N, C-alpha and C positions, 0 to 999 in steps of 0.2 A: 464458370470462370468469373472471378471478381476482379475489379480494377481499383486502383488507389484513388483517393479523392484529390487528384491533381490532373492538370490538362495533359493530353497526349503529347502535345508539343514539348512540354517540360520534361516528360518522361523520355522522349526521343533524344532530347538535348543532353541529358545527364546520364542516362542508363549505360551507354557505351563506356563512359568514364568509370562508373561503378564497377562494371564487369572487368574492364581492362586493369584497374588498380588491383583488384583481388587476384586476377589471373597472373599479373606480373609478380606479385608476392609469392604465389604458389610455384610458378615456374623458376623463379630465381632461387628459391629454397631447395628445389630439386637437385641443383648442381652445385650450389655454393658450399655445401657440407663436404664434398669430396676433397677440396683443397685443404680443409682444416683437419682432416683425420689424424695426421701425424702429431700436430700440436695438441689435439684433444687427447690422444693416447698418452702423450708425455705428461699432460696435466692430471689425468685420471690414474696415472701409473699402471697402465695396461698395455699389452702388445697392440700395435696398430691393426693387425689382422683381426683381432677380437672385436674391433669397432666396426667391422663390416656390417654387423647387425644394425648399426645406426642408420645405414643406408637401406638395407634390405627391409627392415621393419616398416619404413615409410612407404616403400614400393608395394609391399604386401597389403598394407592398409588401403592403399589406392585400389589395388586389384579386387579386393573383397568388397569394399564399400561403394565404389562407383555404381555397380549395377542396381543398388537399392535407392540411389539418389532420385531417380525419376518418380518412383512410388512415393517417396517422402514429400516431394514437391507437390504432387497431385493431392496428397492427403492433407498436408499442413500448410501449403501455400509457399510460393517462391520467396516472398519477403522474409518470412520467419525462418525458413530453412537456410537461406543464403546468409542471413544475419547471424544465426547461430553458428554456421560454418566458419564465418570470419572470426567471430568471437573465440571459438574453440581453437582455431589455428593460431590466433594471436596469443591467447593464454598459454597454449602448449609451447609456443616459442619462448615465452618467459621461463617456463619450467625447464626447457632444454638448456637455456643459458644459466640457470641456477643449479643444474644437476650436479650432485656430489660424487656420483659414481656411474659406471657404465649401465647397470640395470635401470637406474632412474632416467638416464638419457634415452635409452631404447623405449621405455614406457612413454615418455613425452613425445618421442617421434611417432609412435603409434597414434597418439591423439592428433598429432599434426596431420598425419595421413588421412585420418577420418575426416577432419575439417576440410582438407584439400579435395577429397573425393566428392564432397557436397558442393564446393564452390564452382568447379569447372562445368559440370553438366547443367546445374541449376542456373548459373549465369547465362550460359548459352541458350537455355530454354527461354529465359526472360527476353532475350534478344529476338528469338524466333517469333515469339507471340506478340511482341510489341511492334515490330516493323513489318509492313507488308512486303511481299516477296520482291516487288519492284525496288524497294529500298534496302533489302537485306544485304546485298553485296557491299554497299557503302558502310553499313554498320559492322559487318564482319571484317572489312578492311581495317577498321580502327581497332577492334578487339583482338585481332590475330597478332598484332605487332608484339605485345608483351610475351606471347607464347613463343615467338621466334627469337627475340633478343634476350629473354631471361636466361636460357641455357648458354648463350654466348657470353653474357656478362657475368654469370655466376662464378666461374673459376677466377676471373680477373678480380672481382670485388672480394671474393673470399681470400684470395692470395694477399691482397693489399691489407685487409683487416687483420689477418693472422700475422702479417709482417710488422704492422705498426701497433696493433692493439691485441687484446686477448681474444682467443677463439670464441669466447662467449658472446662477443658482439655480433657474430654472424647470425645469431638468433635474435638478439635484441634489436637489430636493424629492422626486423619485421614489425615491431611494436608501433612506431609512428605511422607506418604504412597501413597496418591493420586498423588502427583507430580511425584514420582518414577514410578507409574503405567502409568501416562500420557506420560512420556518420553519413556518408554518401548513400549507403544502402538504406538506412533508416529514412532518409528524406526522399529518395528517388527510385527505390526498387519497387516495381509494381507487384501486386499480390495476386498471382494467378494460381488457380487450383484446377484440378481435374473436374470434368463435367460429371463423372460418376466415380464413386469410391470402389476400387478393386482390392481384393484381398492380397496380402503379401504372399508371394510364392516361396514359402520356407524351404521346400525341397529343392526348388530351382536355385535358391540362394546358396544352399549348402553345396550342391553339385558344381555350379558354375564358380562360386567363390573359392572353394577348395581347389578346383582344377586350375583356375587362373592364378591363384596365389602360389601353388606348387610350381607351375610353369614359370612364373615370374621369378620365383626364388632360384630355380635352377639356372635361369639365364643371368640373373644378377651375380651369382657367386661363381659363374663359369670361369675357369682358369685361375681362380684365386684360392679355392679350397682343394685339398687333395682328396677329391671324391673319385673313387675308382669307377672305371667304365661300366661295370655291371650295375652298380648301385645307381649311377646316373641314368642308365638306359631304363632300368626298372621304374624309377621315379618319373622319367619322361613319359613312358608308356602309361603309367598310372594317371598322370595329369591329362593326357590325351583321352584316356578312357572316361574320366570324369566329365570332360567337356563334351565328348560324344554322347554320353548318357544324358547330359543335360539337353542336347539337341533332340534326343528321342523324347525326353520328358516334356519339352516345350511344345511338341506337336500333340501331346495327349491331354494337356491341361487347358482350361478355358482362359486362365489369367496367368500366363507365364511371366517370369521375372524379366526376360528379354524376348519380345515377340519377333521371332525370326521370319514371320510372314512379310515383314517390311522389306526384306531383301527381294521380294518380287517386283518392287519399284526399281526400274533400271537405274535411274540417276542416283538413288541412294545406294544400291548395291555396288555400282561401279566406283562411286566415290569412296566408300568404306573399304572395299576389297582392294581397289587400285591404290588407295592411300596406304594401306597396309603393306603392299608389295613395294611401293616406292620408298617407304621408310626403311626397308631392309638395306638399301644402298645408302640412303642419306643419313640414317640414324647414327652411324658410326663416326661421322665427321667431327662432331664436337669432342670426341674422345681421341681420334687419330691425329687431327691437325695440331693440337698442342704437343703431341709426341714428335711430330715432324719438325716443328719449329724449335723445340728444345733439344732434341737429340740429333736431328738432321742438320739444323742450322747453328746449333750451339747457343741459342738465345736463352737468357734467364727467364724465369717464369713470368715476371711482370711484362716483359717485352712480348713474350708469346701471347699473353692475354690481350695486349694491345692490338696484335695482328688479327684478333677475332672481331675487333670493333668494326672494321669496314663492312662486314657482312650484316651486322646489326643496323648500321646506317643505311645500307641499301634496302634492307627490309622495310625500314620506315619510309623511304622514298617511293617504294613500289606502290603504296596505296593511292598515290595521286594519278596513276595511269591505268591501274588494273581494270577499273570499271569500263573505261573506253576500249581497252583491248578485248575484253570478253564480249562487250556489246558488238564489236565489229567482226570478230573472228569466231565467236561461239566457244563453248566449253570443250567440244570434241577436238577442234583444231588446236586450241591453246594447250590443252593438257597433253596431247600427243607430242607436239613440237617442244613444249616447255620441259617435259620429262626427258626428252633426248638431249636438250641443251644442258640440263643439270648433270646428266651422265657424262657428257663431254667435259664439262668443267671439273667434275670430280676426277676424271682421268687425267686432266691437265696438271693436277697437283703432283702427279708422279714426275713431272719435269722440274720441280722445285729443288734446287741444290744450294749449297752455300754461295755459289757464284751467281745465282739468280738475283737480278736487281730488285731492291725492296719495292719499287713502284709496280713492278710486274706482279708481285705477290699481292699487293694491295688491290690492283685492278682485278686479279683473279678472284679474290675474296669478295669484292664488290659485285662481280657478276654472279657468283654463287649465291650471295645473299639476296640479290634481286630476283633471280629466277626461282629460288627456293621459296621466297615469300609469295610470289605469284602462284606457285604450285599449291601451297597450303591454303591460300585464300580461295582459289578456284575449287579445290576439293571440298573444303568445309562449307562453302556457300551452296555448291551444287547438291550436296547431300540432302538439303532441305527444300529443294526446288519444287518437289511434287509431294511433299509430306503434308497431309491434312492437319489442321490444328489439334484435333483430339489425339493424334499420334505423335505430336511434337516432343512430348516428354520422353516417350519410349525411344524415338529416333535419336534424341540427344544422349540418352543413356547408353544405347548400343554403340553409337559413334564414339563416345568418350571412352567406353570400356576397351574397344578394339584399338583406339589410338594409344592408350596407355600400354597395352600389350605390345603393340608394334614398336614403341620406343625401346622396350626391353629387348625385343627381337633385333632391332637395328644395332643397338650397342653390342649385343652378343655376336651378331654377324660380323661386325667390323673387327672385334677382338679375335674371333675365331680365324678369320682370313689372315689377319696380320700375324697371329701366332703360328699358323700353318706355314706361311712363307718363311718365318724366322727359324722354324724347326728347333734343332738343339743348339743353335748358336747362342752365345751369351748375349744378354740384353745390354751388357756394357760395351759391346762392339758397335760403335757408332755407324760404321759403314754397313754392317749387316742389318742393323735395325732400319737404317734409312732405305736400303734396298728392299727389305720386306714391306715397309710402308708404301714405297712406290708401287710395288706389285699389288698391294692391297687396294690402293686408289684405282688402279686400272681395273681390277676385278669388280670393285663396288660400282665404278662407273659403268661397266658392262651390264651388271645386274640392274642398275637403274634404267639404262636404255631398254633392256628387255621388258621392264615393268611397264613401259609405255604401251605395250601390246594390250594391256588390260583396258585401255581407254578407246581402243578401236571399236568396241561394241556399242559405243555411244552413237547417237544420231546427230546430225548437224543442228537440229532444232532443240535438242535436249538442254534443259536449264534456262530456256529463254524467259521463263516466268521470273527469273532472278536477274539475268543479264539485260533483258529488254522489256520486262514487265508484261509479257504475254503469257497467258495461262493455258496449260495443256497437261495431259497426264501421260506418263512414260512408263507404262507397265511392261512386263516381259513380252 
């Protein structure tokens, strides 16, 4: 492991800004495109549905390339990989904005996904290796904010850009942010490498990458393509078979792509699996809330976007108290209670009607943003509480891969539940859509509350190496 020729205090001061800037750009771009699809389709003279590939190609690139990011960081160093990822993301953003047709746009989005897949886990890896575990929570508090507010601000910013400017500017907006992130990375990103070079697990990459990509694609296009039930079921079983085969392969090889033995560490296992289950309920909110505001309350798109802002503001304010809350109550108690609170707040959105005072909606959004931010900070920081330094790149890769898949699962889960309650009723029927959304919020809230059971397996002292600075191992 090598370190840059700069003081550790300088690295600690600027590294969170480096990672947060890149992460905000990546998270914003994940959602900003959805708003612009109709305008892009009109400009490129294609059907809007045919541009679904613009979104799915990005998701598939993430699913395939995130697993190899840890190996690349160990082999080539965090500074080089992170800088190349930012440069690739920024350059491909320019290509997206200059695209003359749909195939060019899809190809540029694939490049964007490859760059984004390297930024997220490698940036997190640099944070983990730079900060001691007693300071990790404070650093994570800062870095996690962009990941929370990016998806909330994306639809709003995308809608405003498309309304006032050309859709191409939703990609060009990445350029100044990317150049700033590249400059920061060049100056302040430490250059960590693996202690030993391990071979790339090509077989594992093919098995896991194809299985994750196929599953992500099915979830992304769910409900929007006329895919018959038999074909969907066959492809779903095929994706699960590929992932299961990878699980068998990982136990047989000395250097697997994703080392599943890390799941024997209780804090890591509960954080990753518990986080996956929690996102099944929470992940659909960025998709369902705008529908409630626009269809249920009759608000225009820009006002609907503004109602997403309080959650982002609460997420930013959370970081000032989360360290003290976790130090006082511990990860187990916080995650159990906080998950239940999130579920209750999701369920309360079912009471929102045109007669609901605006201030009540704002307060509800503030509460959701606050507890949701505390949840993500707790889960992400606890995941690395008992991970040894040599395993940090592998842990970051596994965590990032499953987080990306859980985001697709959460969105699909929200869409599936809302569509099931709507049934055959027309989507133009405002009352029917609102009723279906209310039932969906109640169901997702219940699922979120049930997911709190996954945190009961924690012990009261788990994660204290992060929340209180005491070191101990929490194996099975």
